[in-house]
C-alpha positions as CSV (number, residue, x, y, z in Angstrom):
1,X,-18.1,8.0,-27.1
2,X,-18.6,8.7,-23.4
3,X,-20.8,11.7,-22.7
4,X,-19.6,14.6,-20.4
5,X,-22.4,14.1,-17.9
6,X,-21.6,10.4,-17.6
7,X,-17.8,11.2,-17.2
8,X,-18.6,13.7,-14.4
9,X,-20.7,11.3,-12.7
10,X,-18.2,8.5,-12.7
11,X,-15.5,10.8,-11.6
12,X,-17.5,12.1,-8.6
13,X,-18.2,8.3,-7.6
14,X,-14.6,7.6,-8.1
15,X,-13.6,10.5,-5.8
16,X,-16.3,9.7,-3.2
17,X,-15.3,5.9,-2.8
18,X,-11.6,6.8,-2.7
19,X,-12.1,9.4,0.0
20,X,-14.4,7.2,2.3
21,X,-12.1,4.2,1.8
22,X,-9.0,6.2,2.6
23,X,-10.6,7.5,5.8
24,X,-11.7,4.0,7.0
25,X,-8.0,2.9,6.4
26,X,-6.8,6.0,8.3
27,X,-9.1,5.2,11.2
28,X,-8.1,1.7,11.5
29,X,-4.5,2.4,10.6
30,X,-4.0,5.1,13.2
31,X,-5.5,2.8,16.1
32,X,-3.2,-0.2,14.9
33,X,0.0,2.0,14.8
34,X,-0.7,3.0,18.5
35,X,-0.6,-0.5,19.5
36,X,2.2,-1.6,17.4
37,X,4.4,1.3,18.4
38,X,3.5,1.4,22.0
39,X,2.4,-2.0,23.1
40,X,3.6,-5.4,23.6
41,X,1.0,-8.1,22.8
42,X,0.7,-11.5,21.2
43,X,1.1,-11.2,17.4
44,X,2.4,-7.7,17.5
45,X,5.1,-8.4,15.0
46,X,2.6,-10.3,12.8
47,X,0.4,-7.3,12.8
48,X,3.4,-5.0,11.9
49,X,4.3,-7.4,9.0
50,X,0.9,-7.2,7.5
51,X,2.2,-4.0,5.6
52,X,3.0,-6.5,2.8
53,X,-0.6,-7.6,2.2
54,X,-1.9,-4.9,0.2
55,X,1.2,-5.0,-1.9
56,X,1.9,-8.6,-2.3
57,X,-1.5,-10.3,-2.5
58,X,-3.2,-9.4,-5.7
59,X,-6.5,-7.6,-5.5
60,X,-8.2,-10.5,-7.3
61,X,-7.4,-12.9,-4.6
62,X,-8.4,-10.4,-1.9
63,X,-11.7,-9.9,-3.5
64,X,-12.5,-13.7,-3.8
65,X,-11.6,-13.9,-0.2
66,X,-14.3,-11.4,0.8
67,X,-16.8,-13.2,-1.5
68,X,-15.8,-16.4,0.2
69,X,-16.4,-15.1,3.6
70,X,-19.0,-12.3,3.2
71,X,-20.8,-13.3,-0.1
72,X,-24.3,-14.6,-0.4
73,X,-23.0,-18.1,-0.1
74,X,-20.1,-17.3,2.0
75,X,-18.9,-18.7,5.1
76,X,-20.5,-16.0,7.4
77,X,-24.0,-16.6,5.8
78,X,-23.6,-20.4,6.0
79,X,-22.7,-20.1,9.6
80,X,-25.8,-18.0,10.3
81,X,-28.0,-20.2,8.3
82,X,-26.9,-23.3,10.4
83,X,-27.1,-21.2,13.7
84,X,-30.6,-19.6,13.1
85,X,-32.0,-22.5,11.0
86,X,-33.0,-19.9,8.1
87,X,-32.3,-19.7,4.4
88,X,-32.4,-15.8,4.5
89,X,-29.2,-14.3,3.7
90,X,-28.3,-11.9,6.6
91,X,-24.9,-10.5,5.4
92,X,-25.8,-8.7,2.3
93,X,-23.5,-5.5,2.4
94,X,-20.7,-6.8,0.2
95,X,-22.4,-6.0,-3.2
96,X,-22.9,-2.4,-2.6
97,X,-21.2,1.0,-2.1
98,X,-20.6,-0.1,1.5
99,X,-18.8,-3.4,0.4
100,X,-16.4,-1.3,-1.7
101,X,-15.4,0.9,0.9
102,X,-15.2,-1.6,3.7
103,X,-13.1,-3.9,1.6
104,X,-10.8,-1.2,0.4
105,X,-10.5,0.6,3.8
106,X,-9.6,-2.6,5.6
107,X,-7.3,-3.9,2.8
108,X,-5.2,-1.0,2.8
109,X,-5.1,0.0,6.6
110,X,-1.7,-1.9,7.0
111,X,-0.1,0.9,4.6
112,X,-1.3,3.8,6.9
113,X,-0.3,1.8,10.0
114,X,3.3,1.0,9.0
115,X,4.0,4.6,8.1
116,X,2.6,6.1,11.3
117,X,3.8,3.6,13.6
118,X,7.5,3.9,12.8
119,X,7.3,7.8,13.3
120,X,5.1,7.2,16.5
121,X,7.6,5.1,18.1
122,X,10.2,7.7,17.8
123,X,8.3,10.8,18.5
124,X,10.0,13.1,21.4
125,X,8.3,12.9,24.5
126,X,9.0,16.3,25.9
127,X,5.9,18.1,24.7
128,X,3.7,15.3,25.9
129,X,5.4,14.9,29.4
130,X,5.2,18.8,29.8
131,X,1.6,18.8,29.2
132,X,1.0,15.9,31.4
133,X,3.0,17.5,34.3
134,X,0.6,20.5,33.8
135,X,-2.5,18.3,34.5
136,X,-3.6,17.5,30.7
137,X,-5.4,14.1,30.3
138,X,-4.0,11.6,27.8
139,X,-7.0,12.0,25.6
140,X,-6.3,15.8,25.4
141,X,-2.7,15.4,24.8
142,X,-3.4,12.9,21.9
143,X,-5.6,15.6,20.2
144,X,-3.7,18.7,21.0
145,X,-0.1,17.4,20.7
146,X,0.2,13.9,19.3
147,X,-2.1,14.4,16.3
148,X,-0.3,17.7,15.4
149,X,3.1,15.9,15.6
150,X,1.8,13.2,13.3
151,X,0.0,15.5,10.8
152,X,2.8,15.4,8.3
153,X,3.0,11.7,8.5
154,X,-0.9,11.0,8.3
155,X,-1.0,13.1,5.1
156,X,1.9,11.3,3.8
157,X,0.3,7.9,4.4
158,X,-3.2,8.9,3.1
159,X,-2.1,10.1,-0.3
160,X,-0.9,6.7,-1.6
161,X,-3.9,4.8,0.0
162,X,-6.2,7.4,-1.7
163,X,-4.6,6.9,-5.0
164,X,-4.8,3.0,-4.6
165,X,-8.6,3.4,-3.9
166,X,-8.9,5.9,-6.6
167,X,-7.2,3.5,-9.1
168,X,-9.3,0.6,-7.7
169,X,-10.4,-1.9,-10.5
170,X,-11.2,-5.4,-9.5
171,X,-12.9,-4.7,-6.3
172,X,-15.3,-2.2,-7.8
173,X,-15.8,-4.4,-10.7
174,X,-16.8,-7.3,-8.6
175,X,-18.7,-5.5,-5.8
176,X,-20.2,-2.6,-7.4
177,X,-23.8,-2.6,-8.1
178,X,-26.0,-1.6,-11.2
179,X,-24.6,1.7,-12.3
180,X,-21.6,1.8,-10.0
181,X,-18.5,2.3,-11.8
182,X,-15.0,4.1,-11.5
183,X,-12.8,5.8,-14.0
184,X,-10.6,2.7,-14.0
185,X,-13.4,0.3,-14.7
186,X,-14.8,2.6,-17.4
187,X,-11.2,2.8,-19.0
188,X,-10.7,-1.0,-19.0
189,X,-14.3,-1.5,-20.5
190,X,-13.7,1.2,-23.2
191,X,-10.3,-0.1,-24.3
192,X,-10.9,-4.0,-24.0
193,X,-14.5,-4.6,-24.3
194,X,-15.9,-1.8,-26.6
195,X,-12.6,-1.1,-28.3
196,X,-13.6,2.6,-28.0
197,X,-10.1,4.2,-28.1
198,X,-11.5,7.8,-28.0
199,X,-13.6,7.3,-25.0
200,X,-10.5,5.4,-23.3
201,X,-8.3,8.3,-24.2
202,X,-10.8,10.7,-22.6
203,X,-11.2,8.7,-19.5
204,X,-7.4,8.1,-19.0
205,X,-6.7,11.8,-19.4
206,X,-9.6,12.6,-16.9
207,X,-8.3,10.2,-14.5
208,X,-4.7,11.2,-14.7
209,X,-5.5,15.0,-14.5
210,X,-7.6,14.4,-11.2
211,X,-4.7,12.3,-9.7
212,X,-2.3,15.0,-10.6
213,X,-4.5,17.7,-8.9
214,X,-4.6,15.5,-5.8
215,X,-0.8,15.1,-5.6
216,X,-0.4,18.8,-6.1
217,X,-2.8,19.3,-3.3
218,X,-0.7,16.9,-1.3
219,X,2.4,18.8,-1.9
220,X,0.6,22.2,-0.9
221,X,-0.4,20.5,2.4
222,X,3.2,19.1,2.9
223,X,4.6,22.7,2.3
224,X,2.4,24.3,4.8
225,X,3.3,21.8,7.7
226,X,6.9,21.6,6.5
227,X,8.0,23.9,9.5
228,X,5.8,22.2,12.0
229,X,7.2,18.8,11.8
230,X,7.7,16.8,14.9
231,X,11.0,16.3,16.8
232,X,12.2,12.7,16.2
233,X,14.1,10.8,18.9
234,X,16.9,8.4,17.8
235,X,15.8,5.8,20.5
236,X,12.5,3.9,20.0
237,X,10.0,4.4,22.8
238,X,9.6,1.6,25.2
239,X,6.5,-0.5,24.8
240,X,4.4,-1.6,27.8
241,X,1.5,-3.8,28.3
242,X,-2.3,-3.1,27.3
243,X,-3.9,-1.6,30.4
244,X,-7.5,-2.3,31.5
245,X,-8.7,1.1,30.1
246,X,-7.0,0.2,26.7
247,X,-8.5,-3.3,26.8
248,X,-11.9,-1.7,26.2
249,X,-10.6,-0.3,22.9
250,X,-8.2,-3.2,22.1
251,X,-11.0,-5.8,22.2
252,X,-13.5,-4.6,19.6
253,X,-10.8,-3.0,17.5
254,X,-9.0,-6.6,17.2
255,X,-12.2,-8.1,16.6
256,X,-12.9,-5.8,13.6
257,X,-9.4,-6.7,12.4
258,X,-10.1,-10.4,12.6
259,X,-13.6,-10.1,11.0
260,X,-12.7,-7.7,8.1
261,X,-9.2,-8.3,7.5
262,X,-8.0,-11.7,8.7
263,X,-11.1,-13.7,8.0
264,X,-11.2,-13.0,4.3
265,X,-7.4,-13.8,4.2
266,X,-8.0,-17.2,5.9
267,X,-11.0,-17.6,3.6
268,X,-8.8,-17.7,0.5
269,X,-7.5,-21.0,1.7
270,X,-10.5,-22.5,3.5
271,X,-14.1,-21.0,2.9
272,X,-13.8,-19.7,-0.6
273,X,-11.9,-22.6,-2.1
274,X,-13.3,-25.9,-0.4
275,X,-10.8,-28.2,-2.1
276,X,-7.8,-26.1,-0.9
277,X,-5.3,-28.6,1.0
278,X,-1.6,-29.0,1.8
279,X,-1.3,-31.4,-1.1
280,X,-2.8,-28.7,-3.4
281,X,0.1,-26.4,-2.2
282,X,2.7,-28.9,-2.5
283,X,1.5,-29.7,-6.0
284,X,1.7,-26.0,-7.0
285,X,5.3,-25.5,-5.6
286,X,6.5,-28.6,-7.5
287,X,5.0,-27.5,-10.6
288,X,7.4,-26.1,-13.3
289,X,5.2,-23.1,-14.1
290,X,5.2,-22.0,-10.2
291,X,9.0,-22.4,-10.0
292,X,9.6,-20.5,-13.2
293,X,7.1,-17.6,-12.0
294,X,8.9,-17.6,-8.5
295,X,12.3,-17.1,-10.1
296,X,10.9,-14.4,-12.6
297,X,9.3,-12.7,-9.5
298,X,12.4,-12.6,-7.5
299,X,14.5,-11.3,-10.5
300,X,12.1,-8.6,-11.4
301,X,11.5,-7.7,-7.8
302,X,15.2,-7.4,-7.0
303,X,16.0,-5.4,-10.3
304,X,13.1,-3.0,-9.7
305,X,13.7,-2.5,-6.1
306,X,17.5,-1.8,-6.8
307,X,16.8,0.8,-9.4
308,X,14.0,2.4,-7.3
309,X,16.3,2.7,-4.2
310,X,19.2,4.1,-6.3
311,X,17.2,6.5,-8.2
312,X,15.3,7.6,-5.0
313,X,18.6,8.0,-3.0
314,X,20.5,10.0,-5.7
315,X,17.4,12.3,-6.1
316,X,16.8,12.7,-2.5
317,X,20.6,13.6,-1.9
318,X,20.2,16.2,-4.7
319,X,17.1,17.5,-3.5
320,X,18.8,18.1,0.0
321,X,21.6,19.8,-1.7
322,X,19.2,22.1,-3.6
323,X,16.9,22.6,-0.6
324,X,18.3,26.2,0.0
325,X,16.3,27.1,-3.0
326,X,12.7,27.0,-3.7
327,X,12.4,23.3,-4.1
328,X,8.6,22.9,-4.3
329,X,8.5,21.7,-7.8
330,X,11.6,19.5,-7.2
331,X,9.8,17.9,-4.5
332,X,6.5,17.4,-6.4
333,X,8.3,15.8,-9.4
334,X,9.3,12.3,-7.9
335,X,5.7,11.8,-6.7
336,X,4.0,12.7,-9.9
337,X,4.2,8.8,-11.1
338,X,1.6,8.3,-8.3
339,X,-0.8,10.0,-10.5
340,X,-0.5,7.4,-13.1
341,X,-2.3,3.9,-12.7
342,X,-1.1,0.5,-14.1
343,X,-4.0,0.4,-16.4
344,X,-3.1,3.8,-18.0
345,X,0.5,3.0,-18.1
346,X,-0.4,-0.3,-19.7
347,X,-2.8,1.4,-22.2
348,X,-0.1,3.9,-23.2
349,X,2.5,1.2,-23.5
350,X,0.4,-0.9,-25.8
351,X,-0.1,2.0,-27.9
352,X,3.5,2.7,-28.3
353,X,5.2,-0.6,-28.4
354,X,4.1,-3.8,-30.0
355,X,6.0,-6.4,-27.9
356,X,6.7,-6.3,-24.2
357,X,10.2,-7.2,-22.8
358,X,11.4,-7.9,-19.3
359,X,13.7,-4.6,-19.6
360,X,10.5,-2.7,-20.4
361,X,8.5,-4.2,-17.4
362,X,11.4,-3.4,-14.9
363,X,11.6,0.1,-16.2
364,X,7.7,0.5,-16.1
365,X,7.4,-0.9,-12.6
366,X,10.5,1.4,-11.5
367,X,8.7,4.4,-13.0
368,X,5.4,3.5,-11.0
369,X,6.9,2.3,-7.7
370,X,9.8,4.9,-7.5
371,X,7.7,7.5,-5.4
372,X,7.4,4.6,-2.5
373,X,11.1,4.6,-2.2
374,X,11.6,8.4,-2.4
375,X,9.2,9.2,0.3
376,X,10.7,6.9,2.7
377,X,14.3,8.1,1.7
378,X,13.6,11.6,1.5
379,X,12.0,11.6,5.1
380,X,15.2,10.0,6.5
381,X,17.6,12.3,4.6
382,X,15.6,15.5,5.2
383,X,16.2,14.9,9.0
384,X,19.9,15.3,8.7
385,X,21.1,18.4,10.5
386,X,22.8,21.1,8.5
387,X,25.6,21.4,11.0
388,X,26.6,17.7,10.4
389,X,26.7,18.3,6.6
390,X,28.7,21.4,7.3
391,X,31.1,19.7,9.5
392,X,31.5,16.7,7.1
393,X,32.3,19.2,4.3
394,X,35.0,21.0,6.4
395,X,36.7,17.6,7.6
396,X,36.7,15.8,4.4
397,X,38.3,17.0,1.1
398,X,36.2,14.7,-0.9
399,X,32.4,15.2,-1.4
400,X,31.8,11.5,-1.8
401,X,32.8,11.0,2.0
402,X,29.7,13.1,2.9
403,X,27.5,10.6,0.8
404,X,28.8,7.6,2.3
405,X,29.3,8.5,5.8
406,X,26.4,10.8,6.4
407,X,23.8,10.4,3.8
408,X,24.1,6.6,3.4
409,X,24.7,5.8,7.0
410,X,21.7,7.9,8.1
411,X,19.4,6.4,5.7
412,X,20.1,2.7,6.3
413,X,16.7,1.8,7.8
414,X,14.9,3.8,5.0
415,X,16.9,1.8,2.4
416,X,16.1,-1.5,3.8
417,X,12.3,-0.4,4.2
418,X,12.3,1.0,0.7
419,X,13.7,-2.0,-0.8
420,X,11.4,-4.4,0.7
421,X,8.4,-2.2,0.1
422,X,9.4,-1.9,-3.8
423,X,10.1,-5.7,-3.8
424,X,6.7,-6.4,-2.5
425,X,4.7,-3.9,-4.9
426,X,6.6,-5.3,-7.8
427,X,5.9,-8.9,-6.7
428,X,2.2,-8.1,-6.3
429,X,1.7,-6.4,-9.7
430,X,-0.6,-8.3,-12.1
431,X,-1.5,-5.5,-14.4
432,X,1.7,-4.6,-16.0
433,X,2.9,-8.0,-16.7
434,X,-0.5,-9.0,-18.1
435,X,-0.7,-6.0,-20.3
436,X,2.8,-6.4,-21.6
437,X,2.2,-10.0,-22.4
438,X,6.0,-10.9,-22.3
439,X,6.4,-14.3,-24.1
440,X,7.1,-17.2,-21.4
441,X,7.5,-14.7,-18.7
442,X,5.0,-15.2,-15.8
443,X,5.3,-13.6,-12.4
444,X,3.6,-15.2,-9.3
445,X,1.0,-12.5,-9.4
446,X,0.2,-13.2,-13.0
447,X,0.6,-16.9,-12.6
448,X,-2.0,-16.5,-9.9
449,X,-4.4,-14.5,-12.1
450,X,-4.1,-17.1,-14.9
451,X,-5.1,-19.9,-12.4
452,X,-8.1,-17.9,-11.1
453,X,-9.3,-16.9,-14.4
454,X,-9.2,-20.4,-15.5
455,X,-11.6,-21.3,-12.6
456,X,-8.7,-23.3,-10.8
457,X,-9.4,-21.6,-7.4
458,X,-7.6,-24.1,-5.3
459,X,-4.5,-23.6,-7.0
460,X,-4.9,-19.9,-7.3
461,X,-5.4,-19.6,-3.5
462,X,-2.4,-21.6,-3.0
463,X,-0.3,-19.4,-5.3
464,X,-1.7,-16.1,-3.8
465,X,-0.8,-17.4,-0.3
466,X,2.5,-18.5,-1.0
467,X,3.2,-15.1,-2.8
468,X,1.7,-13.2,0.4
469,X,3.9,-15.3,2.7
470,X,7.0,-14.7,0.8
471,X,6.5,-10.8,0.9
472,X,5.3,-11.0,4.7
473,X,8.4,-12.8,5.5
474,X,10.4,-10.3,3.9
475,X,8.8,-7.3,5.9
476,X,9.5,-9.5,9.0
477,X,13.0,-9.9,8.1
478,X,13.4,-6.1,7.4
479,X,11.8,-5.3,10.7
480,X,14.1,-7.8,12.5
481,X,17.4,-6.2,10.8
482,X,16.2,-2.6,11.6
483,X,15.6,-3.4,15.3
484,X,19.1,-4.8,15.5
485,X,20.7,-1.9,14.0
């Protein structure tokens, strides 16, 4: 049985690493959001599409990519050894606390970037232009006006990233040093390795209560800044070229992105897996197991995304109708599933149900992923003016007309984003398909995990890359459709 002292120690470490990881993601994501929303440069659309990476590429593959590039025998150390003719390992940060927060921060920054960039691109410029006329510098405008306008969006983007890091499992398991453990790792070891169900239950309860407290804290912050939300323009701001002064920031920033984000991804195929080749990728694609897993991934992803969007849209419309009342609790309820990790969900399901089914997998994923869709749809529906709703109610005798011509039409962009986001999250989920153990039902994420766990790293890298390419292509298609509308 885990002691109270040990439980408190693990809880504090879990909170610390999640907080620091989230702030790294915020610092990198905020800078990336500025360049994506305001500037035209080579690979801008590719950077914008990386939102799919944290959701679609399993953490196991990302972790192996970091090992392949930053590990003791990774590509970077091999390059330094050849360059300086030394056997000493110069890059040693990975297997430490620094390695955990750097890997998680850079792995999750696209989620912060995508949320902030979309809002930043549509911010009203009236206040900024007025301040500029009065002589305020761009730096002062950013800290006094822009950050204030983006405060709601920043908090909204930080919460899911914090919870993803809080529920981190594989990265901490691989990179954590001696005595370094999170609640998720302790839960897995208690339930799977030690078969100590009492300890597992205590850890699961503690983890969930802390996460619920974070969700309610987020709701409290959101309520305080609800009346300070920025005015959003219907038109997207025009993007210009990166100026000379901005190049001073852009060069080291993009260098960091290449080093800590792009390089491990490339290393998945090249450095970490020396035997990777196009022939391996073709062999994987031609295999029956991959094709079956691909079909299952698309089926599960479409069904999960459909239910997430429908439920989120219906609840968001209901919440808007009930907004005249005190709806703090109603606004908090749909984001409570964010406080439950996949491991906790899987642990609970295996205790209640003996055999998993496809329907149970879709229902479980819908319950966990639904908040992603709700947050985007609610942000869109909340912006609809009360005057427009009142006029629609007066002109149409049918209440359904308001739903189809006002709510639905106003949230088209959010529906597209939500569907793609939920699909990518479903496609990248390894834990629930693994725990439910549905007979003869592999998804691409689970198929990739099985390849990696059987030490078939070349095939695992090919499968993981193809999964990432699929979801990044969907994000790129979604951005293209939204820009056309």
